[in-house]
C-alpha positions in Angstrom: 8.2 -114.8 64.2 9.2 -117.7 62.0 9.8 -117.9 58.2 6.8 -118.7 56.1 6.8 -120.7 52.9 7.7 -118.5 50.0 5.3 -118.2 47.0 6.7 -119.5 43.8 4.7 -116.8 41.9 3.3 -113.4 42.6 4.4 -110.1 43.9 4.9 -109.3 47.6 5.2 -112.8 49.0 4.7 -113.2 52.7 8.0 -113.3 54.7 6.8 -113.9 58.3 4.0 -115.4 60.3 2.9 -115.0 63.9 3.2 -117.9 66.4 1.2 -118.5 69.6 -1.8 -116.6 68.3 -5.3 -117.1 69.6 -7.9 -118.1 68.6 -7.0 -121.1 66.4 -8.5 -120.9 62.9 -8.7 -124.1 60.9 -7.9 -123.6 57.3 -8.1 -125.9 54.3 -6.6 -125.5 50.9 -9.4 -126.2 48.4 -7.2 -127.1 45.5 -4.0 -128.3 47.1 -2.3 -129.4 43.8 -3.3 -126.4 41.7 -2.8 -123.7 44.4 0.2 -125.0 46.3 2.1 -121.9 45.1 -0.4 -119.5 46.7 0.6 -118.5 50.2 -2.0 -119.0 52.9 -3.1 -115.9 54.8 -0.2 -114.5 56.8 0.7 -111.7 59.2 3.5 -109.6 57.6 4.8 -108.1 60.8 4.7 -109.1 64.5 2.0 -106.4 65.3 -0.1 -106.6 62.2 -3.8 -106.7 62.9 -4.7 -108.4 59.6 -3.3 -111.4 57.6 -2.7 -110.7 54.0 -4.7 -112.7 51.5 -3.3 -113.6 48.1 -5.2 -114.0 44.8 -5.6 -117.6 43.5 -6.5 -116.5 40.0 -5.5 -118.9 37.3 -4.2 -116.2 35.0 -3.7 -112.5 35.1 -7.0 -110.6 35.6 -7.4 -107.1 34.3 -9.7 -105.2 36.5 -11.1 -102.4 34.3 -11.5 -98.9 35.7 -14.8 -98.9 37.5 -15.0 -102.7 37.3 -15.8 -105.3 40.0 -14.5 -108.8 40.2 -14.9 -111.7 42.6 -11.5 -113.3 43.1 -10.8 -116.8 44.5 -8.3 -117.3 47.4 -8.0 -121.1 47.3 -8.9 -121.6 50.9 -11.8 -122.1 53.3 -11.7 -121.5 57.1 -13.5 -122.8 60.2 -13.8 -120.0 62.7 -14.7 -120.8 66.3 -18.2 -119.8 67.5 -18.2 -116.2 68.6 -15.7 -115.0 66.0 -15.8 -113.5 62.5 -13.2 -112.8 59.8 -13.4 -109.3 58.5 -12.1 -109.0 54.9 -10.7 -105.5 54.5 -8.9 -103.6 51.7 -5.1 -103.3 51.7 -4.2 -99.6 52.2 -1.4 -99.6 49.7 -3.6 -100.9 46.9 -6.2 -98.3 47.8 -3.9 -95.3 47.9 -1.6 -96.2 45.0 -4.2 -97.7 42.6 -7.7 -97.1 43.9 -8.3 -100.8 44.5 -10.7 -101.6 47.3 -13.5 -104.0 48.3 -17.0 -103.3 47.1 -18.4 -104.7 50.4 -15.7 -103.4 52.8 -15.5 -104.8 55.3 -16.8 -108.2 54.2 -17.7 -110.7 56.8 -17.0 -114.4 57.0 -19.3 -115.9 59.6 -18.3 -118.7 62.0 -20.6 -121.2 60.3 -19.4 -120.5 56.7 -17.2 -123.3 55.2 -17.0 -122.2 51.5 -14.1 -120.6 49.7 -13.2 -117.1 51.0 -13.7 -114.9 47.9 -12.6 -111.3 47.5 -14.9 -108.7 45.9 -12.4 -106.2 44.4 -13.5 -102.9 42.9 -11.3 -100.6 40.8 -12.0 -97.0 41.8 -8.7 -95.8 40.4 -7.9 -93.8 37.2 -6.8 -96.8 35.1 -7.1 -100.5 34.7 -5.3 -102.7 37.3 -3.8 -106.1 36.7 -4.1 -108.8 39.4 -1.5 -111.5 39.1 -1.5 -115.0 40.7 -0.2 -114.7 44.3 -0.7 -110.9 44.6 -1.7 -109.7 48.0 -5.2 -108.4 47.4 -6.9 -108.0 50.8 -6.4 -108.6 54.5 -8.3 -110.7 57.0 -8.8 -109.5 60.6 -10.2 -111.9 63.2 -12.7 -110.3 65.6 -14.8 -111.5 68.5 -18.6 -111.0 67.9 -21.6 -110.9 70.1 -25.1 -111.7 69.0 -27.3 -109.0 70.7 -30.8 -109.4 72.0 -33.2 -106.8 70.8 -35.7 -105.2 73.2 -38.6 -103.3 71.7 -39.4 -100.1 73.6 -41.7 -97.1 73.0 -39.0 -94.5 73.8 -35.2 -94.4 73.6 -33.0 -92.8 76.3 -32.3 -89.1 75.4 -28.7 -88.0 74.8 -27.1 -84.6 74.0 -26.7 -85.7 70.4 -30.3 -87.2 70.2 -31.2 -87.6 66.5 -28.3 -85.5 65.1 -27.1 -87.5 62.1 -24.7 -87.0 59.2 -22.8 -83.7 59.6 -24.5 -82.7 62.8 -21.2 -81.5 64.4 -20.1 -79.4 61.4 -17.9 -80.0 58.4 
């Protein structure tokens, strides 16, 4: 672990980043002058699965109770073929404030080159203020496989068969 650049603004600035990680993800600041104070995604501990993502909002944003907002991050990535970036909620925000992602998990495909945006939803009991540099989501890099579909007339039987939601009890 090595020290990461500290954010000039925002709560919960990243303190550490991982080294010797695979795969290599190319990242580009979209507004280098305006967003130089926003930390790039960063692993907060040596064994973290996800990199925290910070809000690149220009001013405080009040997310009303029940509201949805699409927040900028200030960066774009180039994932290697065969990988995706899953955008997931941060558990602390979810438990303490009811803040999650409306499309959790979101997916960034390997061929997408636009700004990574975070679709926050406020399911909590009160309004929530997002400040510039706040950690608002996490990004987990996963290997993906494109499956080949085979049309058949009958599927293999299993003990579960067509048992769906709640089929095993409460």
